[in-house]
C-alpha positions in Angstrom: 16.1 -6.6 -10.0 16.2 -3.6 -7.5 13.2 -3.2 -5.2 11.7 0.0 -3.9 9.2 -0.1 -1.0 6.7 2.7 -0.9 4.5 3.4 2.2 1.9 6.1 2.0 1.2 7.3 5.6 -1.3 9.8 7.1 -1.2 10.2 10.9 0.2 6.8 11.5 2.5 7.4 14.5 0.8 4.7 16.5 0.9 2.1 13.7 3.8 2.5 11.4 6.3 0.9 13.7 4.7 -2.5 13.0 5.5 -2.1 9.3 9.0 -0.6 9.6 10.3 -3.2 12.1 9.8 -6.2 9.8 11.0 -4.3 6.8 14.3 -3.2 8.4 14.9 -6.7 10.0 15.0 -8.4 6.6 18.5 -7.2 5.9 17.9 -6.8 2.1 19.1 -3.6 0.4 15.6 -2.5 -0.5 15.0 1.2 -1.1 12.4 2.3 1.4 10.5 5.5 1.2 7.6 6.7 3.4 5.3 9.3 1.9 4.1 11.5 4.7 0.7 12.6 3.3 0.3 15.8 5.3 0.4 14.2 8.7 0.0 16.4 11.8 1.4 13.8 14.3 4.9 12.3 14.7 4.8 10.0 11.7 7.8 11.5 10.0 9.9 11.6 13.3 9.3 7.9 13.9 10.2 6.9 10.4 13.4 9.0 10.5 14.4 7.3 13.8 14.7 4.1 11.7 17.1 5.8 9.3 14.4 5.5 6.6 13.8 8.3 4.1 10.6 10.4 4.3 9.1 12.5 1.6 6.8 15.1 3.2 3.8 16.4 1.4 2.7 19.9 2.5 -0.9 18.8 3.0 -3.1 15.6 2.7 -3.3 14.8 -1.0 -4.8 11.3 -0.8 -3.5 7.8 -1.2 -3.0 7.6 -5.0 -1.2 11.0 -5.1 1.1 9.8 -2.3 1.8 6.5 -4.1 2.7 8.4 -7.3 5.0 10.8 -5.3 6.7 7.7 -4.0 7.1 6.3 -7.5 8.6 9.5 -8.8 11.1 9.6 -6.0 12.4 6.0 -6.1 14.3 4.0 -8.7 13.6 0.3 -8.2 12.5 -1.9 -11.1 10.0 -3.6 -8.8 7.7 -1.5 -6.5 6.2 -2.9 -3.3 3.4 -0.8 -1.9 2.5 -1.4 1.8 -0.1 0.3 4.0 1.2 2.0 7.1 -1.4 0.5 9.5 -0.7 -3.2 9.1 -0.9 -5.6 12.1 1.0 -8.8 12.2 3.3 -8.2 9.2 6.4 -10.3 9.2 9.6 -10.4 7.1 8.4 -13.6 5.3 5.2 -11.8 4.1 7.3 -9.1 2.5 9.5 -11.7 0.8 6.4 -13.6 -0.4 5.1 -10.5 -2.1 8.5 -9.6 -3.7 10.0 -13.0 -4.7 7.5 -13.9 -7.5 8.3 -10.6 -9.2 12.0 -10.9 -8.9 12.0 -14.5 -10.0 9.8 -13.8 -13.0 6.8 -15.9 -11.9 4.3 -12.9 -11.9 3.9 -9.4 -13.1 1.9 -8.3 -10.0 1.4 -9.9 -6.6 -1.5 -8.9 -4.3 -1.5 -9.6 -0.6 -4.7 -11.0 0.9 -5.3 -11.0 4.6 -6.3 -14.4 6.2 -6.6 -15.6 9.7 -6.0 -12.1 11.0 -9.2 -10.4 12.1 -12.6 -11.5 11.1 -13.8 -8.2 9.6 -10.6 -7.5 7.6 -10.4 -11.2 6.5 -13.9 -11.1 5.2 -13.4 -7.8 3.4 -10.4 -9.1 1.6 -11.9 -12.4 0.7 -14.8 -10.6 -0.9 -12.7 -7.9 -2.6 -9.1 -8.9 -2.8 -8.6 -6.4 -5.7 -8.8 -3.6 -3.0 -5.7 -4.7 -1.2 -3.0 -2.1 -0.7 -0.3 -4.7 -0.4 1.0 -5.4 -3.8 4.3 -5.6 -5.7 4.4 -4.7 -9.4 7.0 -4.0 -12.0 7.7 -0.3 -12.5 7.1 -0.5 -16.2 3.5 -1.4 -15.6 2.9 1.5 -13.2 4.2 4.0 -15.8 1.2 3.2 -18.0 -1.5 4.6 -15.6 -2.9 7.9 -16.7 -3.3 11.2 -14.7 -7.0 10.5 -13.9 -6.1 7.1 -12.4 -3.3 8.7 -10.3 -5.9 11.1 -8.9 -8.4 8.4 -7.8 -7.5 8.4 -4.1 -8.5 5.0 -2.6 -9.6 4.0 -6.1 -6.0 3.4 -7.2 -6.2 -0.3 -6.4 -9.2 -0.6 -8.7 -7.2 1.2 -11.4 -4.2 -1.1 -10.9 -6.2 -4.3 -11.0 -8.2 -3.2 -14.1 -5.0 -2.3 -15.9 -3.4 -5.6 -15.0 -6.4 -7.5 -16.3 -6.6 -5.5 -19.5 -3.0 -6.1 -20.2 -3.3 -9.8 -19.3 -0.6 -9.4 -16.6 0.2 -12.4 -14.5 -1.4 -11.7 -11.1 -0.6 -13.8 -8.1 -2.6 -13.5 -4.9 -0.4 -14.0 -1.8 -2.0 -15.1 1.5 -0.8 -12.8 4.3 -1.5 -15.2 7.2 -2.3 -13.5 10.5 -2.1 -10.1 9.0 -4.8 -7.4 9.3 -4.9 -3.7 9.7 -6.1 -1.0 12.0 -9.6 0.2 11.1 -10.3 3.9 10.5 -12.8 4.0 13.4 -10.1 2.7 15.7 -7.6 5.3 14.6 -9.9 8.3 14.4 -12.9 7.5 16.7 -16.3 6.4 15.5 -17.6 9.7 13.9 -14.4 10.7 12.1 -13.6 7.1 11.2 -17.0 6.6 9.6 -16.6 9.9 7.7 -13.2 8.8 6.4 -14.6 5.3 5.5 -17.4 6.9 3.5 -15.0 9.1 1.6 -12.9 6.0 0.8 -15.9 4.1 -0.5 -16.9 7.1 -2.7 -13.4 7.2 -4.3 -13.5 3.4 -4.8 -17.0 3.6 -6.4 -16.0 6.5 -8.6 -13.1 4.5 -10.0 -15.3 1.4 -10.4 -17.7 3.5 -12.5 -15.0 5.1 -14.6 -15.1 4.1 -18.3 
């Protein structure tokens, strides 16, 4: 089973190294594609310095759009989505997410932070279905509709809901010592809170969708 790794990224020049380094150190022939979601910093330059392919969107389109663009421009039978701002990611975490899919033990894996940072650990413990770290068979992604692919940060809700409706085998994977950079740390307090509020709105909208 071929694996494609898709990383949506928006202005992640300070963070994406921590995701690319463990990915490229594995030595597996994974197809890796970073979707540059309209970044105005050096995100694309840093990715290309690793010899990794970048798909540049002309403007910021949102997480779900970037993920779909990645899906449309890769070919793997199993798709691993990773956020671009992870802290503490190691090659073994990537393998833990992928192996159950390749070996037929699960239809979807969902990575859950633990023993990383208190705030991100708590958030994922309460809402593991919001995790952006997940591996899933391509055939299951093709069943999402246009509205779901336009849901922004609500895409994880859509994926989880579809998996449960179709009774897919979902396996939660503890990502020990992994966390992520918070929006307020990346953007400053005011811009970060605004971005967080927008994220919550998109999640709430998808939660309330019939």
